[in-house]
All heavy atoms as an XYZ file, in Angstrom:
1006
protein
N     130.168    115.583     86.659
C     129.352    116.729     87.035
C     129.801    117.244     88.401
O     130.250    116.467     89.239
C     127.880    116.338     87.107
C     127.250    116.032     85.768
S     126.995    117.537     84.822
C     126.771    116.882     83.221
N     129.630    118.518     88.600
C     130.105    119.130     89.832
C     129.163    118.853     91.001
O     127.964    118.676     90.811
C     130.293    120.626     89.645
C     129.013    121.444     89.705
C     129.288    122.924     89.566
O     129.594    123.385     88.476
N     129.172    123.660     90.644
N     129.721    118.800     92.218
C     128.872    118.647     93.406
C     127.964    119.866     93.547
O     128.339    120.987     93.212
C     129.883    118.592     94.563
C     131.197    118.286     93.932
C     131.140    118.824     92.531
N     126.749    119.622     94.035
C     125.757    120.678     94.200
C     125.459    120.907     95.672
O     125.775    120.061     96.512
C     124.460    120.291     93.469
C     124.590    120.003     91.979
C     123.260    119.505     91.418
C     125.073    121.223     91.214
N     124.810    121.994     95.978
C     124.368    122.275     97.347
C     122.948    121.736     97.508
O     122.007    122.454     97.822
C     124.461    123.766     97.648
C     125.896    124.249     97.715
C     125.984    125.698     98.108
C     127.455    126.117     98.178
N     127.601    127.537     98.456
N     122.842    120.455     97.241
C     121.610    119.682     97.388
C     122.020    118.323     97.928
O     123.168    117.905     97.735
C     120.897    119.527     96.037
C     120.234    120.784     95.479
C     119.908    120.610     93.997
C     118.980    121.127     96.274
N     121.110    117.601     98.592
C     121.486    116.299     99.145
C     121.972    115.328     98.065
O     121.424    115.278     96.964
C     120.185    115.785     99.774
C     119.358    117.004    100.000
C     119.734    117.966     98.910
N     123.009    114.588     98.390
C     123.498    113.523     97.511
C     122.482    112.392     97.493
O     121.691    112.243     98.420
C     124.837    112.978     98.021
C     126.027    113.781     97.566
C     126.282    113.688     96.068
O     126.150    112.595     95.482
O     126.603    114.731     95.478
N     122.485    111.611     96.428
C     121.624    110.442     96.363
C     122.250    109.401     95.457
O     123.239    109.665     94.778
C     120.201    110.817     95.913
C     120.075    111.236     94.471
C     119.519    110.374     93.532
C     120.485    112.496     94.051
C     119.392    110.768     92.210
C     120.350    112.886     92.741
C     119.807    112.016     91.811
N     121.684    108.232     95.456
C     122.221    107.108     94.706
C     121.682    107.131     93.274
O     120.842    106.329     92.903
C     121.844    105.803     95.416
C     122.605    104.611     94.887
O     123.675    104.816     94.274
O     122.128    103.482     95.074
N     122.161    108.080     92.476
C     121.728    108.207     91.094
C     122.377    107.122     90.236
O     123.378    106.531     90.613
C     122.053    109.597     90.533
C     123.484    110.015     90.743
C     124.484    109.591     89.873
C     123.830    110.829     91.807
C     125.797    109.957     90.071
C     125.147    111.205     92.015
C     126.119    110.775     91.140
O     127.423    111.140     91.336
N     121.775    106.870     89.085
C     122.301    105.874     88.153
C     122.741    106.572     86.878
O     121.956    107.299     86.263
C     121.220    104.851     87.808
C     120.727    104.045     88.990
C     119.600    103.122     88.558
O     119.664    102.484     87.517
N     118.558    103.068     89.360
N     123.988    106.359     86.487
C     124.530    106.909     85.255
C     124.863    105.776     84.300
O     125.297    104.711     84.720
C     125.803    107.715     85.522
C     125.683    108.958     86.392
C     127.056    109.582     86.602
C     124.731    109.965     85.785
N     124.652    106.030     83.017
C     125.025    105.073     81.977
C     125.478    105.884     80.767
O     124.652    106.485     80.076
C     123.834    104.182     81.622
C     124.190    103.055     80.676
C     123.028    102.117     80.468
O     122.790    101.287     81.365
O     122.365    102.232     79.422
N     126.778    105.935     80.567
C     127.315    106.759     79.481
C     127.001    108.212     79.748
O     127.311    108.746     80.808
N     126.334    108.858     78.796
C     125.981    110.271     78.961
C     124.521    110.439     79.389
O     123.910    111.460     79.129
C     126.230    111.038     77.657
C     125.260    110.627     76.556
O     124.712    109.532     76.562
N     125.069    111.512     75.599
N     123.980    109.422     80.072
C     122.579    109.470     80.506
C     122.456    109.231     82.008
O     123.291    108.583     82.619
C     121.754    108.446     79.738
C     121.702    108.764     78.253
C     120.746    107.894     77.528
C     120.671    108.363     76.078
N     119.702    107.621     75.324
N     121.365    109.782     82.571
C     121.027    109.582     83.977
C     119.606    109.026     84.018
O     118.765    109.387     83.190
C     121.147    110.901     84.790
C     120.970    110.649     86.290
C     120.192    111.966     84.276
C     121.378    111.831     87.167
N     119.354    108.150     84.991
C     118.015    107.573     85.113
C     117.135    108.541     85.877
O     117.459    108.951     86.992
C     118.062    106.219     85.821
C     116.764    105.475     85.735
C     116.403    104.820     84.563
C     115.889    105.454     86.794
C     115.196    104.144     84.461
C     114.679    104.785     86.712
C     114.338    104.133     85.542
N     116.017    108.934     85.261
C     115.101    109.905     85.861
C     114.205    109.214     86.889
O     113.521    108.234     86.570
C     114.254    110.568     84.788
S     113.049    111.728     85.476
N     114.178    109.754     88.081
C     113.388    109.202     89.183
C     111.885    109.264     88.921
O     111.130    108.431     89.406
C     113.687    109.977     90.473
C     115.127    109.983     90.955
C     115.304    111.000     92.073
C     115.537    108.608     91.413
N     111.442    110.232     88.148
C     110.012    110.424     87.895
C     109.581    109.751     86.596
O     108.610    109.007     86.566
C     109.660    111.933     87.851
C     110.022    112.621     89.168
C     108.174    112.135     87.519
C     109.332    112.083     90.398
N     110.298    110.009     85.517
C     109.931    109.463     84.210
C     110.273    107.985     84.070
O     109.817    107.334     83.153
C     110.607    110.266     83.095
C     110.081    111.693     83.019
C     110.876    112.525     82.061
N     112.095    112.980     82.741
C     112.899    113.921     82.290
N     112.653    114.510     81.143
N     113.959    114.293     82.978
N     111.116    107.496     84.976
C     111.560    106.092     84.982
C     112.129    105.683     83.633
O     111.796    104.633     83.080
C     110.429    105.162     85.402
C     109.963    105.461     86.812
C     108.972    104.444     87.294
C     108.390    104.935     88.546
N     108.395    104.429     89.706
N     113.009    106.544     83.120
C     113.712    106.247     81.879
C     115.029    107.018     81.877
O     115.240    107.934     82.672
C     112.863    106.604     80.662
C     112.634    108.082     80.451
C     111.832    108.338     79.186
C     111.758    109.822     78.883
N     111.074    110.077     77.624
N     115.906    106.615     80.971
C     117.202    107.274     80.826
C     117.026    108.553     80.026
O     116.357    108.566     78.996
C     118.182    106.337     80.126
C     118.484    105.118     80.940
C     117.885    103.899     80.839
C     119.429    105.020     81.999
N     118.405    103.036     81.775
C     119.361    103.692     82.505
C     120.325    105.906     82.580
C     120.155    103.247     83.546
C     121.124    105.453     83.630
C     121.024    104.154     84.095
N     117.627    109.635     80.510
C     117.593    110.921     79.818
C     119.024    111.447     79.693
O     119.894    111.095     80.489
C     116.691    111.953     80.548
C     115.236    111.507     80.534
C     117.159    112.190     81.972
N     119.254    112.268     78.693
C     120.590    112.824     78.471
C     121.006    113.661     79.679
O     120.236    114.493     80.169
C     120.622    113.672     77.181
C     121.982    114.344     77.006
C     120.307    112.804     75.972
N     122.210    113.412     80.149
C     122.741    114.121     81.318
C     123.383    115.435     80.876
O     124.477    115.460     80.344
C     123.765    113.255     82.056
C     124.426    113.884     83.277
C     123.389    114.285     84.311
C     125.449    112.936     83.871
N     122.651    116.517     81.097
C     123.164    117.865     80.881
C     123.355    118.499     82.256
O     122.837    117.975     83.255
C     122.149    118.704     80.066
O     120.945    118.804     80.841
C     121.864    118.075     78.711
N     124.056    119.602     82.349
C     124.168    120.265     83.658
C     122.800    120.623     84.255
O     122.589    120.483     85.460
C     124.998    121.512     83.352
C     125.848    121.097     82.187
C     124.941    120.225     81.347
N     121.852    121.041     83.417
C     120.509    121.365     83.910
C     119.790    120.107     84.410
O     119.120    120.131     85.434
C     119.686    122.033     82.813
C     118.319    122.473     83.282
C     117.541    123.201     82.199
O     118.027    124.256     81.735
O     116.458    122.724     81.839
N     119.941    119.005     83.691
C     119.305    117.746     84.117
C     119.907    117.258     85.428
O     119.216    116.701     86.277
C     119.439    116.675     83.030
C     118.605    115.435     83.292
C     117.110    115.710     83.295
O     116.616    116.459     82.440
O     116.419    115.162     84.175
N     121.207    117.456     85.610
C     121.889    117.104     86.862
C     121.230    117.849     88.032
O     120.926    117.265     89.065
C     123.362    117.475     86.725
C     124.261    117.190     87.874
C     124.903    118.120     88.650
C     124.669    115.914     88.371
N     125.679    117.496     89.593
C     125.555    116.138     89.444
C     124.364    114.607     88.020
C     126.139    115.112     90.167
C     124.961    113.573     88.733
C     125.827    113.832     89.799
N     120.972    119.142     87.844
C     120.302    119.950     88.871
C     118.876    119.453     89.071
O     118.417    119.285     90.209
C     120.332    121.453     88.497
C     119.464    122.270     89.445
C     121.768    121.973     88.490
N     118.146    119.195     87.979
C     116.758    118.750     88.081
C     116.668    117.448     88.883
O     115.833    117.330     89.775
C     116.140    118.544     86.691
C     114.691    118.093     86.811
C     113.999    117.682     85.525
N     114.682    117.919     84.300
C     114.158    118.544     83.255
N     112.934    119.016     83.299
N     114.850    118.688     82.147
N     117.506    116.470     88.591
C     117.429    115.192     89.299
C     117.768    115.349     90.780
O     117.153    114.708     91.632
C     118.328    114.146     88.630
C     117.847    113.727     87.259
C     116.428    113.191     87.254
O     116.046    112.391     88.100
N     115.635    113.638     86.297
N     118.702    116.203     91.098
C     119.026    116.457     92.505
C     117.873    117.170     93.225
O     117.579    116.874     94.381
C     120.319    117.268     92.629
C     121.552    116.434     92.555
N     122.041    115.946     91.365
C     122.380    115.986     93.524
C     123.124    115.241     91.615
N     123.356    115.249     92.916
N     117.225    118.116     92.536
C     116.111    118.825     93.161
C     114.909    117.901     93.338
O     114.218    117.956     94.355
C     115.730    120.078     92.357
C     115.084    121.133     93.200
C     115.845    121.997     93.964
C     113.705    121.265     93.245
C     115.245    122.973     94.760
C     113.100    122.235     94.024
C     113.869    123.092     94.790
N     114.669    117.036     92.369
C     113.605    116.023     92.507
C     113.888    115.145     93.714
O     112.988    114.863     94.517
C     113.477    115.177     91.226
C     112.892    116.008     90.088
C     112.622    113.930     91.476
C     112.986    115.339     88.730
N     115.136    114.706     93.861
C     115.505    113.885     95.011
C     115.219    114.620     96.318
O     114.695    114.033     97.265
C     116.984    113.499     94.938
C     117.451    112.795     96.188
O     117.014    111.697     96.498
N     118.330    113.445     96.927
N     115.548    115.912     96.382
C     115.261    116.708     97.574
C     113.768    116.683     97.884
O     113.363    116.412     99.022
C     115.730    118.150     97.372
C     115.268    119.160     98.427
C     115.971    118.918     99.752
C     115.493    120.580     97.948
N     112.952    116.945     96.870
C     111.503    117.012     97.075
C     110.907    115.668     97.477
O     110.072    115.595     98.378
C     110.812    117.541     95.817
C     111.120    118.990     95.436
C     110.515    119.318     94.077
C     110.616    119.951     96.495
N     111.349    114.594     96.831
C     110.767    113.269     97.074
C     111.348    112.612     98.325
O     110.616    112.219     99.230
C     110.969    112.352     95.836
C     110.552    110.923     96.133
C     110.190    112.892     94.645
N     112.660    112.493     98.375
C     113.303    111.720     99.446
C     113.458    112.467    100.760
O     113.505    111.842    101.816
C     114.684    111.245     98.985
O     114.556    110.425     97.848
N     113.551    113.779    100.705
C     113.804    114.543    101.927
C     112.603    115.352    102.401
O     112.495    115.658    103.589
C     115.014    115.460    101.742
C     116.272    114.698    101.479
N     117.124    114.292    102.481
C     116.803    114.214    100.329
C     118.123    113.616    101.963
N     117.950    113.552    100.653
N     111.705    115.710    101.475
C     110.541    116.518    101.857
C     109.218    115.781    101.701
O     108.171    116.328    102.022
C     110.531    117.827    101.059
C     111.756    118.730    101.288
C     111.710    119.945    100.379
C     111.879    119.138    102.745
N     109.253    114.555    101.191
C     108.069    113.699    101.168
C     107.034    113.976    100.095
O     105.893    113.549    100.218
N     107.411    114.675     99.021
C     106.455    114.906     97.937
C     106.235    113.596     97.177
O     107.202    112.935     96.791
C     106.973    115.970     96.959
C     106.906    117.373     97.488
C     107.798    117.820     98.460
C     105.953    118.267     97.018
C     107.747    119.121     98.943
C     105.895    119.566     97.495
C     106.795    119.974     98.458
O     106.748    121.257     98.934
N     104.993    113.191     96.925
C     104.720    111.942     96.203
C     105.115    112.040     94.722
O     104.805    113.028     94.054
C     103.202    111.767     96.319
C     102.776    112.693     97.413
C     103.771    113.803     97.443
N     105.814    111.027     94.214
C     106.254    111.009     92.818
C     105.082    111.157     91.849
O     105.224    111.728     90.774
C     106.997    109.710     92.505
C     108.341    109.603     93.137
C     108.990    108.281     92.734
C     110.269    108.041     93.471
N     110.848    106.729     93.109
N     103.920    110.655     92.220
C     102.757    110.699     91.341
C     102.205    112.095     91.097
O     101.385    112.281     90.204
N     102.664    113.081     91.867
C     102.179    114.448     91.699
C     103.112    115.313     90.847
O     102.898    116.509     90.707
C     101.966    115.109     93.066
C     100.900    114.466     93.945
C     100.790    115.199     95.285
C      99.552    114.431     93.238
N     104.154    114.691     90.265
C     105.134    115.427     89.473
C     104.798    115.374     87.989
O     104.362    114.350     87.470
C     106.534    114.819     89.646
C     107.222    115.216     90.909
C     106.801    114.739     92.137
C     108.314    116.068     90.884
C     107.439    115.095     93.300
C     108.956    116.433     92.044
C     108.520    115.949     93.258
N     105.052    116.495     87.316
C     105.051    116.556     85.857
C     106.368    117.218     85.472
O     106.714    118.270     86.020
C     103.890    117.392     85.325
C     102.552    116.740     85.459
C     101.499    117.573     84.760
C     100.160    116.878     84.806
N      99.148    117.625     84.057
N     107.090    116.600     84.564
C     108.347    117.167     84.101
C     108.196    117.629     82.665
O     107.562    116.958     81.851
C     109.478    116.142     84.209
C     109.717    115.568     85.608
C     110.922    114.657     85.599
C     109.886    116.655     86.642
N     108.774    118.788     82.381
C     108.712    119.386     81.059
C     107.275    119.491     80.553
O     106.959    119.140     79.425
C     109.614    118.634     80.087
C     111.063    118.716     80.505
C     112.038    118.176     79.468
O     111.592    117.631     78.447
O     113.237    118.307     79.700
N     106.404    119.996     81.440
C     104.997    120.190     81.090
C     104.891    121.258     80.009
O     105.397    122.362     80.139
C     104.188    120.607     82.322
C     102.730    120.803     82.021
C     101.920    121.159     83.264
O     102.449    121.299     84.346
N     100.632    121.304     83.089
N     104.229    120.904     78.933
C     104.077    121.791     77.784
C     102.984    122.826     78.053
O     101.980    122.521     78.680
C     103.705    120.953     76.573
O     104.227    121.522     75.425
N     103.223    124.051     77.566
C     102.221    125.108     77.718
C     102.397    126.109     76.588
O     103.485    126.233     76.036
C     102.371    125.792     79.071
C     103.599    126.661     79.180
S     103.944    127.236     80.803
C     105.092    125.976     81.316
N     101.349    126.792     76.254
C     101.412    127.850     75.244
C     101.501    129.184     75.969
O     100.696    129.483     76.847
C     100.179    127.803     74.356
N     102.486    129.989     75.600
C     102.659    131.314     76.185
C     102.900    132.297     75.043
O     103.917    132.208     74.354
C     103.822    131.318     77.183
C     104.020    132.655     77.846
C     103.101    133.130     78.767
C     105.104    133.453     77.533
C     103.260    134.356     79.371
C     105.280    134.696     78.130
C     104.347    135.135     79.040
O     104.511    136.357     79.638
N     101.955    133.216     74.828
C     102.017    134.159     73.712
C     102.333    133.450     72.397
O     103.266    133.781     71.690
C     103.039    135.276     73.971
C     102.592    136.277     74.974
C     103.281    136.433     76.167
C     101.472    137.065     74.740
C     102.871    137.374     77.098
C     101.059    138.003     75.675
C     101.764    138.154     76.852
N     101.566    132.416     72.103
C     101.655    131.633     70.868
C     102.963    130.855     70.729
O     103.245    130.296     69.683
C     101.423    132.515     69.644
C     100.056    133.162     69.629
C      99.852    133.992     68.406
C      98.497    134.673     68.473
N      98.245    135.526     67.329
N     103.780    130.809     71.776
C     105.009    130.015     71.776
C     104.821    128.800     72.675
O     104.190    128.905     73.728
C     106.197    130.836     72.294
C     106.538    131.983     71.379
O     106.576    131.831     70.171
N     106.779    133.145     71.963
N     105.367    127.680     72.275
C     105.329    126.495     73.132
C     106.504    126.549     74.092
O     107.656    126.710     73.663
C     105.394    125.205     72.286
C     104.100    124.868     71.590
C     102.964    124.577     72.572
O     103.154    124.196     73.707
N     101.746    124.769     72.097
N     106.238    126.421     75.360
C     107.255    126.422     76.415
C     107.078    125.165     77.249
O     106.030    124.524     77.225
C     107.110    127.662     77.308
C     107.235    128.978     76.579
C     108.634    129.185     76.101
C     108.790    130.535     75.422
N     110.127    130.753     74.932
N     108.111    124.822     78.038
C     108.022    123.657     78.913
C     108.613    123.997     80.278
O     109.721    124.512     80.363
C     108.781    122.463     78.313
C     108.112    121.905     77.082
C     108.811    120.702     76.571
N     110.127    121.109     76.041
C     111.036    120.271     75.622
N     110.826    118.982     75.667
N     112.185    120.697     75.160
N     107.853    123.687     81.308
C     108.350    123.904     82.668
C     109.256    122.734     83.051
O     109.041    121.613     82.616
C     107.192    124.024     83.648
O     106.441    122.830     83.679
N     110.271    122.998     83.871
C     111.201    121.938     84.273
C     110.547    120.946     85.228
O     110.549    119.749     84.981
C     112.461    122.541     84.904
C     113.333    123.235     83.877
O     113.371    122.783     82.713
O     113.971    124.238     84.232
N     110.027    121.456     86.343
C     109.362    120.601     87.339
C     108.061    121.281     87.736
O     108.055    122.457     88.108
C     110.218    120.403     88.611
C     111.576    119.798     88.278
C     109.473    119.554     89.646
C     112.545    119.774     89.467
N     106.973    120.538     87.662
C     105.679    121.009     88.149
C     105.193    119.976     89.159
O     105.162    118.788     88.857
C     104.654    121.129     87.004
O     105.207    121.967     85.986
C     103.354    121.722     87.487
N     104.863    120.436     90.355
C     104.323    119.550     91.383
C     102.873    119.957     91.615
O     102.588    121.126     91.881
C     105.122    119.638     92.706
C     104.559    118.665     93.737
C     106.607    119.360     92.466
N     101.985    118.983     91.494
C     100.557    119.248     91.663
C     100.137    119.068     93.119
O     100.788    118.351     93.878
C      99.756    118.280     90.790
C     100.098    118.279     89.296
C      99.270    117.229     88.575
C      99.910    119.646     88.682
N      99.028    119.703     93.480
C      98.434    119.416     94.790
C      97.484    118.230     94.617
O      97.299    117.726     93.512
C      97.736    120.656     95.378
C      96.599    121.189     94.523
O      95.994    120.415     93.737
O      96.292    122.392     94.646
N      96.885    117.785     95.675
C      96.046    116.574     95.605
C      94.739    116.789     94.842
O      94.068    115.836     94.484
C      95.782    116.052     97.002
C      97.086    115.648     97.697
C      96.909    114.537     98.675
N      98.158    114.223     99.339
C      99.006    113.284     98.938
N      98.748    112.580     97.874
N     100.108    113.054     99.609
N      94.403    118.049     94.556
C      93.207    118.344     93.771
C      93.536    118.523     92.283
O      92.655    118.787     91.480
C      92.514    119.617     94.292
C      91.814    119.426     95.638
C      92.799    119.400     96.806
O      93.732    120.225     96.842
O      92.633    118.531     97.682
N      94.816    118.441     91.919
C      95.229    118.558     90.522
C      95.669    119.947     90.110
O      96.052    120.156     88.969
N      95.629    120.899     91.044
C      96.127    122.243     90.747
C      97.645    122.276     90.869
O      98.254    121.390     91.463
N      98.253    123.305     90.326
C      99.714    123.429     90.404
C     100.090    124.015     91.760
O      99.653    125.102     92.130
C     100.274    124.285     89.256
C     101.777    124.407     89.372
C      99.898    123.672     87.912
N     100.892    123.266     92.510
C     101.342    123.666     93.839
C     102.714    124.345     93.784
O     102.935    125.371     94.411
C     101.394    122.440     94.749
C     101.901    122.724     96.133
C     101.094    123.368     97.052
C     103.183    122.373     96.502
C     101.562    123.655     98.327
C     103.664    122.652     97.772
C     102.842    123.292     98.688
N     103.638    123.735     93.022
C     105.011    124.227     92.970
C     105.522    124.154     91.546
O     105.422    123.105     90.903
C     105.909    123.388     93.886
C     107.406    123.669     93.864
C     107.724    125.088     94.351
C     108.150    122.639     94.720
N     106.076    125.256     91.071
C     106.675    125.344     89.748
C     108.157    125.639     89.937
O     108.508    126.612     90.594
C     105.991    126.462     88.961
C     106.497    126.779     87.571
C     106.402    125.566     86.654
C     105.706    127.950     86.997
N     109.020    124.769     89.394
C     110.465    124.898     89.595
C     111.160    125.072     88.248
O     110.951    124.275     87.335
C     111.052    123.652     90.302
C     112.546    123.833     90.557
C     110.307    123.343     91.588
N     111.989    126.087     88.160
C     112.835    126.292     86.980
C     114.270    125.961     87.374
O     114.807    126.528     88.326
C     112.738    127.747     86.493
C     113.573    128.052     85.290
C     113.189    127.260     84.050
O     112.020    126.841     83.911
O     114.077    127.044     83.193
N     114.868    125.003     86.670
C     116.234    124.560     86.944
C     117.180    125.124     85.902
O     116.867    125.116     84.707
C     116.319    123.039     86.916
S     115.266    122.222     88.120
N     118.322    125.555     86.348
C     119.375    126.049     85.473
C     120.667    125.310     85.780
O     120.825    124.736     86.859
C     119.590    127.559     85.670
C     118.396    128.406     85.286
C     118.115    128.294     83.808
C     116.973    129.177     83.368
N     116.593    128.912     81.980
N     121.593    125.340     84.856
C     122.912    124.761     85.083
C     123.612    125.530     86.196
O     123.340    126.725     86.400
C     123.731    124.825     83.800
N     124.520    124.878     86.933
C     125.224    125.570     88.019
C     125.966    126.831     87.578
O     126.140    127.750     88.368
C     126.197    124.511     88.534
C     125.553    123.213     88.194
C     124.859    123.451     86.880
N     126.366    126.891     86.326
C     127.104    128.058     85.831
C     126.201    129.250     85.514
O     126.685    130.356     85.289
C     127.882    127.676     84.568
O     126.979    127.254     83.553
N     124.877    129.041     85.515
C     123.935    130.112     85.179
C     123.568    130.891     86.431
O     123.140    130.316     87.437
C     122.663    129.534     84.507
C     121.630    130.634     84.265
C     123.020    128.820     83.211
N     123.728    132.200     86.356
C     123.382    133.067     87.481
C     121.860    133.188     87.575
O     121.172    133.364     86.571
C     124.004    134.443     87.297
C     123.749    135.371     88.454
C     124.427    136.711     88.257
C     124.101    137.571     89.469
N     124.598    138.912     89.358
N     121.326    133.083     88.784
C     119.888    133.258     89.003
C     119.617    134.748     89.141
O     119.839    135.343     90.190
C     119.442    132.496     90.253
C     119.671    130.988     90.219
C     119.157    130.348     91.499
C     119.043    130.355     88.995
N     119.131    135.325     88.059
C     118.917    136.765     88.017
C     117.464    137.079     87.664
O     116.609    136.190     87.626
C     119.889    137.416     87.037
C     119.785    136.852     85.623
O     118.807    136.125     85.321
O     120.687    137.133     84.815
N     117.210    138.344     87.363
C     115.850    138.784     87.038
C     115.321    138.085     85.788
O     114.130    137.809     85.685
C     115.822    140.303     86.858
C     114.420    140.854     86.696
C     113.525    140.565     87.894
O     113.951    140.648     89.033
N     112.275    140.215     87.634
N     116.199    137.762     84.852
C     115.782    137.066     83.629
C     115.212    135.682     83.955
O     114.174    135.291     83.425
C     116.962    136.942     82.668
C     116.624    136.293     81.355
C     117.832    136.244     80.445
C     117.492    135.484     79.169
N     118.659    135.344     78.303
N     115.862    134.954     84.835
C     115.390    133.627     85.241
C     114.077    133.757     86.009
O     113.132    132.994     85.779
C     116.451    132.884     86.086
C     115.918    131.551     86.570
C     117.733    132.691     85.285
N     113.991    134.730     86.898
C     112.750    134.946     87.635
C     111.623    135.340     86.682
O     110.483    134.897     86.845
C     112.951    136.019     88.709
C     111.838    136.089     89.697
S     111.655    134.530     90.594
C     109.934    134.624     90.987
N     111.950    136.127     85.670
C     110.959    136.495     84.671
C     110.462    135.289     83.889
O     109.270    135.188     83.557
N     111.359    134.349     83.620
C     110.975    133.140     82.900
C     109.971    132.322     83.706
O     108.910    131.944     83.205
C     112.217    132.297     82.596
C     111.921    131.032     81.833
C     113.173    130.202     81.594
O     114.280    130.543     82.024
N     113.000    129.089     80.904
N     110.264    132.056     84.969
C     109.353    131.246     85.789
C     108.054    132.012     86.053
O     106.983    131.416     86.108
C     110.026    130.745     87.086
C     110.168    131.843     88.130
C     109.284    129.566     87.671
N     108.138    133.328     86.158
C     106.928    134.141     86.356
C     106.033    134.086     85.124
O     104.804    134.027     85.252
C     107.295    135.585     86.662
O     107.985    135.662     87.894
N     106.634    134.097     83.938
C     105.855    133.996     82.699
C     105.150    132.643     82.637
O     103.975    132.564     82.273
C     106.770    134.184     81.496
N     105.851    131.573     82.990
C     105.229    130.248     83.012
C     104.075    130.220     84.006
O     103.048    129.592     83.780
C     106.240    129.169     83.390
C     107.349    128.938     82.401
C     108.407    128.111     82.728
C     107.365    129.539     81.147
C     109.437    127.876     81.828
C     108.393    129.314     80.253
C     109.430    128.479     80.599
O     110.446    128.245     79.716
N     104.256    130.936     85.106
C     103.225    130.933     86.138
C     101.958    131.659     85.700
O     100.880    131.382     86.216
C     103.762    131.526     87.436
C     102.863    131.187     88.595
O     102.406    130.055     88.724
N     102.592    132.164     89.436
N     102.068    132.564     84.750
C     100.869    133.221     84.228
C      99.946    132.202     83.565
O      98.740    132.381     83.542
C     101.248    134.323     83.247
C     101.844    135.529     83.926
C     102.215    136.607     82.945
C     102.861    137.771     83.690
N     103.273    138.828     82.789
N     100.533    131.135     83.048
C      99.761    130.063     82.418
C      99.340    129.020     83.452
O      98.194    128.580     83.482
C     100.573    129.394     81.286
C      99.819    128.205     80.704
C     100.927    130.407     80.210
N     100.275    128.623     84.324
C     100.032    127.495     85.228
C      99.408    127.879     86.562
O      98.826    127.037     87.237
C     101.338    126.732     85.470
C     101.948    126.108     84.212
C     103.292    125.478     84.540
C     101.009    125.094     83.602
N      99.558    129.134     86.996
C      98.965    129.635     88.239
C      99.346    128.793     89.464
O      98.498    128.279     90.180
C      97.444    129.722     88.103
C      96.815    130.543     89.215
O      97.486    131.443     89.753
O      95.654    130.265     89.568
N     100.640    128.661     89.687
C     101.159    127.888     90.813
C     101.086    128.680     92.114
O     101.218    129.906     92.122
C     102.620    127.514     90.541
O     103.145    126.774     91.611
N     100.898    127.954     93.202
C     100.891    128.587     94.520
C     102.302    129.057     94.899
O     102.479    130.118     95.483
C     100.350    127.598     95.559
C     100.177    128.202     96.926
C      99.424    127.273     97.850
C      99.234    127.951     99.200
N      98.408    127.173    100.098
N     103.330    128.244     94.556
C     104.718    128.566     94.893
C     105.601    128.443     93.655
O     105.357    127.609     92.785
C     105.256    127.622     95.977
C     104.538    127.771     97.286
C     103.529    126.887     97.634
C     104.853    128.805     98.160
C     102.850    127.026     98.839
C     104.176    128.955     99.362
C     103.176    128.057     99.693
O     102.508    128.209    100.873
N     106.646    129.277     93.603
C     107.634    129.251     92.531
C     109.005    129.011     93.137
O     109.282    129.462     94.250
C     107.676    130.590     91.789
C     106.383    131.110     91.198
C     106.603    132.496     90.589
C     105.853    130.145     90.156
N     109.868    128.314     92.391
C     111.246    128.108     92.824
C     112.157    128.191     91.616
O     111.784    127.791     90.513
C     111.399    126.750     93.502
N     113.346    128.743     91.831
C     114.396    128.697     90.833
C     115.651    128.173     91.523
O     115.900    128.462     92.691
C     114.656    130.071     90.163
C     115.013    131.147     91.184
C     113.458    130.488     89.325
C     115.384    132.500     90.548
N     116.410    127.351     90.788
C     117.624    126.763     91.347
C     118.656    126.533     90.255
O     118.293    126.240     89.116
C     117.325    125.434     92.077
O     118.551    124.918     92.625
C     116.712    124.396     91.156
N     119.905    126.684     90.617
C     120.995    126.260     89.744
C     121.833    125.190     90.452
O     122.944    124.899     90.064
C     121.849    127.451     89.293
C     122.553    128.142     90.442
O     122.540    127.689     91.579
N     123.171    129.270     90.143
N     121.269    124.633     91.497
C     121.952    123.593     92.256
C     122.876    124.139     93.334
O     123.247    123.424     94.255
N     123.234    125.399     93.208
C     124.112    126.042     94.177
C     123.348    127.066     95.017
O     123.604    127.247     96.191
C     125.280    126.720     93.464
C     126.057    125.780     92.548
S     126.687    124.303     93.365
C     128.036    124.982     94.294
N     122.411    127.733     94.367
C     121.568    128.737     95.007
C     120.115    128.383     94.693
O     119.831    127.911     93.593
C     121.894    130.146     94.462
O     123.281    130.397     94.633
C     121.091    131.210     95.163
N     119.229    128.602     95.657
C     117.834    128.255     95.480
C     116.970    129.393     96.035
O     117.244    129.900     97.123
C     117.484    126.969     96.244
C     118.594    125.983     96.281
N     118.939    125.211     95.199
C     119.468    125.660     97.268
C     119.975    124.438     95.529
N     120.322    124.708     96.764
N     115.971    129.786     95.263
C     115.016    130.789     95.713
C     113.618    130.200     95.580
O     113.272    129.667     94.530
C     115.099    132.078     94.886
C     116.398    132.805     95.029
C     117.357    132.741     94.031
C     116.661    133.564     96.160
C     118.554    133.422     94.157
C     117.860    134.237     96.298
C     118.820    134.161     95.286
N     112.823    130.296     96.636
C     111.448    129.781     96.622
C     110.513    130.914     97.019
O     110.765    131.614     97.984
C     111.288    128.580     97.566
C     112.239    127.479     97.115
C     109.855    128.095     97.605
C     112.323    126.279     98.019
């Protein structure tokens, strides 16, 4: 996987899987998952967000379709504090990506939104 513009960390790889810091299990290593694990590391190890406040791939219904958010960070009262949409490094962060996270936010009502492809980040 390519280096990202996020802090390096001591990740664990096994074949085509990476160990998830939050789910505490092996997940398939895709370019998007590579970005997600690096962004989780940034939030937990460098910014002090507690692991217990994370939800990954939170399911939601949006216009009768089931969708899943990449990273949801809750506040201490259980509300959504930060909603993060991760893309592969090759994906351009454009209006379509912002529209996707904005649509999810209509359901989750997060205080803050972020989009990242590991190279560029918008919050």
